[in-house]
The first five atom37 places (N, CA, C, CB, O) and aatype in JSON, in Angstrom:
{
  "aatype": [12, 1, 14, 11, 11, 11, 9, 15, 14, 11, 1, 2, 6, 9, 9, 1, 1, 12, 7, 2, 0, 9, 1, 6, 7, 2, 0, 11, 10, 3, 1, 18, 0, 19, 8, 10, 11, 6, 1, 16, 11, 4, 7, 19, 4, 15, 1, 6, 7, 1, 16, 12, 19, 1, 10, 0, 18, 2, 3, 7, 5, 6, 0, 18, 10, 7, 11, 16, 4, 0, 1, 18, 19, 12, 3, 18, 19, 2, 15, 3, 15, 19, 15],
  "atom_mask": [
    [1, 1, 1, 1, 1],
    [1, 1, 1, 1, 1],
    [1, 1, 1, 1, 1],
    [1, 1, 1, 1, 1],
    [1, 1, 1, 1, 1],
    [1, 1, 1, 1, 1],
    [1, 1, 1, 1, 1],
    [1, 1, 1, 1, 1],
    [1, 1, 1, 1, 1],
    [1, 1, 1, 1, 1],
    [1, 1, 1, 1, 1],
    [1, 1, 1, 1, 1],
    [1, 1, 1, 1, 1],
    [1, 1, 1, 1, 1],
    [1, 1, 1, 1, 1],
    [1, 1, 1, 1, 1],
    [1, 1, 1, 1, 1],
    [1, 1, 1, 1, 1],
    [1, 1, 1, 0, 1],
    [1, 1, 1, 1, 1],
    [1, 1, 1, 1, 1],
    [1, 1, 1, 1, 1],
    [1, 1, 1, 1, 1],
    [1, 1, 1, 1, 1],
    [1, 1, 1, 0, 1],
    [1, 1, 1, 1, 1],
    [1, 1, 1, 1, 1],
    [1, 1, 1, 1, 1],
    [1, 1, 1, 1, 1],
    [1, 1, 1, 1, 1],
    [1, 1, 1, 1, 1],
    [1, 1, 1, 1, 1],
    [1, 1, 1, 1, 1],
    [1, 1, 1, 1, 1],
    [1, 1, 1, 1, 1],
    [1, 1, 1, 1, 1],
    [1, 1, 1, 1, 1],
    [1, 1, 1, 1, 1],
    [1, 1, 1, 1, 1],
    [1, 1, 1, 1, 1],
    [1, 1, 1, 1, 1],
    [1, 1, 1, 1, 1],
    [1, 1, 1, 0, 1],
    [1, 1, 1, 1, 1],
    [1, 1, 1, 1, 1],
    [1, 1, 1, 1, 1],
    [1, 1, 1, 1, 1],
    [1, 1, 1, 1, 1],
    [1, 1, 1, 0, 1],
    [1, 1, 1, 1, 1],
    [1, 1, 1, 1, 1],
    [1, 1, 1, 1, 1],
    [1, 1, 1, 1, 1],
    [1, 1, 1, 1, 1],
    [1, 1, 1, 1, 1],
    [1, 1, 1, 1, 1],
    [1, 1, 1, 1, 1],
    [1, 1, 1, 1, 1],
    [1, 1, 1, 1, 1],
    [1, 1, 1, 0, 1],
    [1, 1, 1, 1, 1],
    [1, 1, 1, 1, 1],
    [1, 1, 1, 1, 1],
    [1, 1, 1, 1, 1],
    [1, 1, 1, 1, 1],
    [1, 1, 1, 0, 1],
    [1, 1, 1, 1, 1],
    [1, 1, 1, 1, 1],
    [1, 1, 1, 1, 1],
    [1, 1, 1, 1, 1],
    [1, 1, 1, 1, 1],
    [1, 1, 1, 1, 1],
    [1, 1, 1, 1, 1],
    [1, 1, 1, 1, 1],
    [1, 1, 1, 1, 1],
    [1, 1, 1, 1, 1],
    [1, 1, 1, 1, 1],
    [1, 1, 1, 1, 1],
    [1, 1, 1, 1, 1],
    [1, 1, 1, 1, 1],
    [1, 1, 1, 1, 1],
    [1, 1, 1, 1, 1],
    [1, 1, 1, 1, 1]
  ],
  "atom_positions": [
    [[33.16, 62.35, 68.59], [32.23, 62.39, 67.34], [31.02, 62.99, 67.69], [31.91, 61.03, 66.74], [30.31, 62.53, 68.58]],
    [[30.73, 63.99, 67.03], [29.44, 64.7, 67.2], [28.37, 64.1, 66.27], [29.61, 66.24, 66.9], [28.75, 63.82, 65.14]],
    [[27.17, 63.87, 66.57], [26.31, 63.47, 65.76], [25.78, 64.56, 64.81], [25.38, 62.88, 66.47], [25.58, 65.73, 65.16]],
    [[25.55, 64.03, 63.51], [25.09, 65.05, 62.57], [23.88, 65.71, 62.77], [25.01, 64.55, 61.38], [23.71, 66.91, 62.59]],
    [[22.88, 64.78, 63.22], [21.58, 65.21, 63.46], [21.31, 65.34, 65.15], [20.59, 64.15, 62.72], [21.84, 64.61, 65.99]],
    [[20.5, 66.3, 65.4], [20.2, 66.4, 66.92], [19.56, 65.12, 67.37], [19.22, 67.62, 67.29], [18.61, 64.62, 66.77]],
    [[20.09, 64.65, 68.38], [19.43, 63.35, 69.01], [18.32, 63.89, 70.16], [20.72, 62.29, 69.8], [18.5, 64.86, 70.89]],
    [[17.26, 63.12, 70.15], [16.15, 63.61, 71.1], [16.71, 63.38, 72.36], [14.72, 62.88, 70.98], [17.65, 62.61, 72.57]],
    [[16.07, 64.14, 73.28], [16.44, 63.96, 74.77], [16.08, 62.56, 75.29], [15.7, 65.05, 75.67], [16.82, 62.03, 76.12]],
    [[14.95, 61.92, 74.82], [14.85, 60.66, 75.3], [15.86, 59.72, 74.83], [13.64, 60.19, 75.03], [16.3, 58.89, 75.62]],
    [[16.27, 59.78, 73.63], [17.55, 58.86, 73.19], [18.66, 59.24, 74.02], [18.03, 59.05, 71.61], [19.3, 58.36, 74.59]],
    [[18.97, 60.54, 74.16], [20.13, 60.96, 75.0], [20.27, 60.39, 76.18], [20.15, 62.23, 75.26], [21.37, 60.01, 76.58]],
    [[19.02, 60.24, 76.97], [18.77, 59.73, 78.31], [19.15, 58.03, 78.31], [17.11, 60.05, 78.7], [19.77, 57.43, 79.19]],
    [[18.62, 57.51, 77.13], [18.93, 55.97, 76.99], [20.31, 55.73, 76.97], [18.37, 55.34, 75.71], [20.81, 54.83, 77.65]],
    [[21.02, 56.54, 76.18], [22.46, 56.45, 75.79], [23.28, 56.72, 77.07], [22.83, 57.51, 74.62], [24.3, 56.05, 77.28]],
    [[22.86, 57.7, 77.94], [23.42, 57.91, 79.24], [23.31, 56.84, 80.05], [22.88, 58.97, 79.88], [24.3, 56.46, 80.67]],
    [[22.16, 56.21, 80.18], [22.01, 55.13, 81.14], [22.75, 53.93, 80.77], [20.61, 54.78, 81.3], [23.31, 53.26, 81.64]],
    [[22.8, 53.61, 79.51], [23.62, 52.49, 78.98], [25.17, 52.83, 79.31], [23.35, 52.3, 77.32], [25.91, 51.97, 79.79]],
    [[25.59, 54.07, 79.04], [26.95, 54.44, 79.26], [27.3, 54.25, 80.7], [0.0, 0.0, 0.0], [28.34, 53.66, 80.98]],
    [[26.55, 54.68, 81.59], [26.7, 54.71, 83.02], [26.76, 53.3, 83.46], [25.57, 55.47, 83.72], [27.51, 53.02, 84.4]],
    [[25.98, 52.31, 82.83], [26.04, 50.97, 83.24], [27.28, 50.39, 82.98], [25.06, 50.22, 82.68], [27.8, 49.6, 83.77]],
    [[27.84, 50.78, 81.81], [29.1, 50.15, 81.33], [30.3, 50.77, 82.26], [29.34, 50.47, 79.66], [31.24, 50.08, 82.68]],
    [[30.16, 52.15, 82.53], [31.12, 52.77, 83.41], [31.13, 52.07, 84.79], [30.8, 54.27, 83.57], [32.23, 51.83, 85.3]],
    [[30.11, 51.74, 85.37], [29.8, 51.2, 86.61], [30.37, 49.75, 86.69], [28.29, 51.25, 86.82], [30.71, 49.27, 87.77]],
    [[30.46, 49.1, 85.56], [30.88, 47.68, 85.42], [29.67, 46.72, 85.53], [0.0, 0.0, 0.0], [29.81, 45.54, 85.84]],
    [[28.43, 47.3, 85.23], [27.1, 46.52, 85.42], [26.79, 45.99, 84.04], [25.82, 47.46, 86.0], [25.92, 45.12, 83.95]],
    [[27.45, 46.45, 82.9], [27.13, 45.84, 81.65], [28.44, 45.86, 80.77], [25.91, 46.6, 80.97], [29.46, 46.48, 81.07]],
    [[28.27, 45.09, 79.63], [29.6, 44.93, 78.83], [29.18, 44.99, 77.42], [30.41, 43.51, 79.13], [28.2, 44.32, 77.09]],
    [[29.85, 45.78, 76.47], [29.52, 45.9, 75.04], [30.45, 45.04, 74.36], [29.6, 47.35, 74.49], [31.64, 45.03, 74.64]],
    [[29.9, 44.26, 73.42], [30.62, 43.33, 72.71], [31.56, 44.18, 71.82], [29.68, 42.37, 71.91], [31.21, 45.27, 71.38]],
    [[32.83, 43.62, 71.57], [33.78, 44.35, 70.77], [33.47, 44.53, 69.36], [35.0, 43.76, 70.84], [33.9, 45.48, 68.7]],
    [[32.72, 43.59, 68.9], [32.33, 43.57, 67.31], [30.85, 43.47, 67.03], [32.99, 42.29, 66.55], [30.13, 42.79, 67.75]],
    [[30.44, 44.05, 66.13], [29.11, 43.82, 65.57], [28.97, 42.52, 65.05], [28.79, 44.76, 64.55], [29.99, 42.04, 64.55]],
    [[27.83, 41.76, 65.04], [27.56, 40.66, 64.43], [26.33, 40.59, 63.62], [27.56, 39.77, 65.31], [25.37, 41.31, 63.89]],
    [[26.32, 39.71, 62.58], [25.2, 39.6, 61.7], [24.12, 38.5, 62.21], [25.73, 39.24, 60.27], [24.33, 37.29, 62.28]],
    [[23.0, 39.15, 62.54], [22.0, 38.13, 63.07], [21.12, 37.58, 61.95], [21.08, 38.77, 64.18], [21.01, 38.05, 60.82]],
    [[20.42, 36.38, 62.52], [19.74, 35.62, 61.61], [18.24, 36.44, 61.46], [19.66, 34.01, 62.16], [17.7, 36.46, 60.35]],
    [[17.72, 37.0, 62.42], [16.56, 37.64, 62.46], [16.65, 39.11, 62.75], [15.79, 37.0, 63.35], [17.5, 39.52, 63.54]],
    [[15.75, 39.99, 62.11], [15.91, 41.39, 62.4], [15.58, 41.74, 63.78], [15.1, 42.18, 61.52], [14.61, 41.23, 64.33]],
    [[16.41, 42.64, 64.43], [16.09, 42.99, 65.81], [16.1, 44.55, 66.02], [17.13, 42.3, 66.78], [16.86, 45.29, 65.4]],
    [[15.37, 44.91, 66.76], [15.19, 46.42, 66.97], [16.51, 46.93, 67.92], [13.6, 46.75, 67.78], [16.98, 46.25, 68.84]],
    [[16.94, 48.11, 67.55], [18.01, 48.79, 68.33], [17.33, 49.21, 69.69], [18.62, 50.11, 67.5], [16.13, 49.51, 69.75]],
    [[18.12, 49.21, 70.71], [17.73, 49.51, 72.2], [17.53, 51.0, 72.19], [0.0, 0.0, 0.0], [16.7, 51.48, 72.96]],
    [[18.21, 51.77, 71.38], [18.25, 53.31, 71.48], [17.11, 53.79, 70.51], [19.78, 53.96, 71.02], [16.09, 54.33, 70.94]],
    [[17.34, 53.57, 69.2], [16.49, 54.2, 68.13], [15.37, 53.42, 67.77], [17.23, 54.46, 66.93], [14.45, 53.97, 67.17]],
    [[15.31, 52.11, 68.06], [14.2, 51.23, 67.57], [14.35, 50.93, 66.11], [12.82, 51.88, 67.8], [13.48, 50.37, 65.45]],
    [[15.47, 51.31, 65.66], [15.67, 50.91, 64.02], [15.88, 49.48, 63.99], [17.03, 51.65, 63.22], [16.67, 49.02, 64.81]],
    [[15.24, 48.62, 63.11], [15.42, 47.25, 62.83], [16.64, 47.04, 61.89], [14.16, 46.69, 62.24], [16.87, 47.83, 60.98]],
    [[17.41, 45.96, 62.13], [18.55, 45.57, 61.39], [19.08, 44.25, 61.71], [0.0, 0.0, 0.0], [18.6, 43.67, 62.69]],
    [[19.93, 43.71, 61.07], [20.44, 42.43, 61.29], [22.01, 42.59, 61.82], [20.3, 41.57, 59.91], [22.53, 41.68, 62.46]],
    [[22.67, 43.72, 61.53], [24.01, 43.94, 62.1], [23.91, 44.87, 63.2], [25.0, 44.46, 61.09], [23.7, 46.07, 63.06]],
    [[24.09, 44.17, 64.48], [23.94, 44.87, 65.78], [25.27, 44.37, 66.54], [22.45, 44.46, 66.61], [26.07, 43.48, 66.23]],
    [[25.24, 45.27, 67.67], [26.21, 45.15, 68.65], [25.47, 44.81, 69.96], [27.05, 46.43, 68.74], [24.52, 45.48, 70.36]],
    [[25.94, 43.76, 70.61], [25.22, 43.15, 71.84], [25.79, 43.97, 73.18], [25.56, 41.39, 71.95], [26.98, 44.13, 73.42]],
    [[24.76, 44.41, 73.96], [25.15, 44.96, 75.27], [24.59, 43.96, 76.32], [24.58, 46.47, 75.5], [23.37, 43.87, 76.42]],
    [[25.35, 43.26, 77.04], [24.98, 42.38, 78.03], [25.21, 42.81, 79.38], [25.58, 41.22, 77.84], [26.33, 43.07, 79.8]],
    [[24.02, 42.9, 80.13], [24.07, 43.28, 81.59], [24.39, 42.1, 82.48], [22.73, 43.89, 82.04], [24.22, 40.95, 82.1]],
    [[24.9, 42.43, 83.75], [25.33, 41.29, 84.59], [24.21, 40.6, 85.14], [26.22, 41.71, 85.68], [24.47, 39.51, 85.65]],
    [[22.92, 41.02, 85.14], [21.85, 40.26, 85.62], [21.24, 39.46, 84.36], [20.78, 41.23, 86.34], [20.09, 39.04, 84.4]],
    [[22.0, 39.28, 83.32], [21.36, 38.36, 82.34], [20.64, 39.07, 81.18], [0.0, 0.0, 0.0], [20.4, 38.44, 80.15]],
    [[20.32, 40.25, 81.33], [19.56, 40.83, 80.22], [20.35, 41.23, 79.07], [18.83, 41.97, 80.66], [21.56, 41.35, 79.22]],
    [[19.83, 41.43, 77.98], [20.59, 41.82, 76.8], [19.82, 42.87, 75.9], [20.91, 40.56, 75.98], [18.6, 42.82, 75.73]],
    [[20.55, 43.74, 75.41], [20.13, 44.7, 74.42], [20.89, 44.8, 73.14], [20.14, 45.95, 75.0], [22.1, 44.59, 73.22]],
    [[20.44, 45.05, 72.08], [21.16, 45.14, 70.88], [21.06, 46.62, 70.34], [20.61, 44.1, 69.86], [20.02, 47.28, 70.33]],
    [[22.22, 47.03, 69.91], [22.27, 48.29, 69.41], [22.72, 48.39, 68.07], [23.01, 49.05, 70.18], [23.54, 47.56, 67.69]],
    [[22.25, 49.4, 67.17], [22.81, 49.49, 65.96], [24.28, 50.03, 65.95], [0.0, 0.0, 0.0], [24.82, 50.42, 66.99]],
    [[24.8, 50.04, 64.94], [26.43, 50.38, 64.93], [26.56, 51.96, 65.29], [27.21, 50.07, 63.26], [27.36, 52.34, 66.14]],
    [[25.81, 52.71, 64.69], [25.93, 54.11, 64.9], [25.52, 54.51, 66.67], [24.83, 54.85, 63.7], [26.16, 55.26, 67.4]],
    [[24.37, 53.8, 66.99], [24.07, 54.16, 68.33], [25.12, 53.4, 69.35], [22.54, 53.77, 68.63], [25.41, 53.9, 70.43]],
    [[25.62, 52.27, 68.93], [26.76, 51.91, 69.93], [27.96, 52.71, 69.93], [27.24, 50.57, 69.71], [28.7, 52.75, 70.92]],
    [[28.21, 53.39, 68.82], [29.33, 54.56, 68.69], [28.95, 55.55, 69.64], [29.46, 55.29, 67.19], [29.81, 55.92, 70.43]],
    [[27.8, 56.04, 69.7], [27.33, 57.02, 70.55], [27.55, 56.81, 72.08], [25.95, 57.17, 70.26], [27.85, 57.69, 72.89]],
    [[27.34, 55.48, 72.33], [27.3, 54.98, 73.68], [28.67, 54.9, 74.15], [26.61, 53.65, 73.8], [28.92, 55.2, 75.32]],
    [[29.71, 54.47, 73.22], [31.07, 54.36, 73.46], [31.58, 55.69, 73.5], [31.76, 53.54, 72.49], [32.5, 55.84, 74.3]],
    [[31.23, 56.69, 72.83], [31.77, 58.09, 72.89], [31.28, 58.6, 74.31], [31.21, 59.07, 71.59], [32.05, 59.28, 74.98]],
    [[30.16, 58.34, 74.73], [29.7, 58.81, 76.2], [30.61, 58.13, 77.15], [28.11, 58.41, 76.6], [31.17, 58.73, 78.07]],
    [[30.75, 56.76, 76.9], [31.61, 56.11, 78.03], [33.07, 56.68, 78.04], [31.7, 54.49, 77.82], [33.7, 56.75, 79.1]],
    [[33.55, 57.06, 76.89], [35.04, 57.57, 76.84], [35.15, 59.0, 77.11], [35.71, 57.32, 75.45], [36.26, 59.51, 77.23]],
    [[33.98, 59.75, 77.21], [34.06, 61.27, 77.48], [34.36, 61.41, 78.95], [32.67, 62.07, 77.09], [34.27, 60.53, 79.81]],
    [[34.74, 62.69, 79.12], [35.28, 63.08, 80.51], [34.15, 63.61, 81.2], [36.47, 64.14, 80.51], [34.26, 63.69, 82.42]],
    [[33.08, 63.99, 80.65], [31.91, 64.42, 81.39], [31.36, 63.34, 82.38], [30.83, 64.82, 80.4], [31.26, 62.15, 82.09]],
    [[31.07, 63.81, 83.39], [30.26, 62.87, 84.39], [29.03, 63.5, 84.91], [31.12, 62.47, 85.64], [29.03, 64.47, 85.67]],
    [[27.99, 62.9, 84.48], [26.55, 63.51, 84.86], [25.97, 62.52, 85.84], [25.48, 63.72, 83.52], [24.86, 62.71, 86.32]]
  ]
}
């Protein structure tokens, strides 16, 4: 899936970092998005919302991603490019 708009290099770096953490087994992305009680900022684009996907790291940290940003991270994880 190609993004419709150009993603900034800073956001691309965040997506790569999260994708590499998942590839290495240091993080796990939840299978489904959940509807939260309070608004939360996306870890990639800082958009606020209630429907988010949780990214849990092995050291106990958590990040929430919007559905679109989570799709970008999973596209990076499933891609063949290794950077």
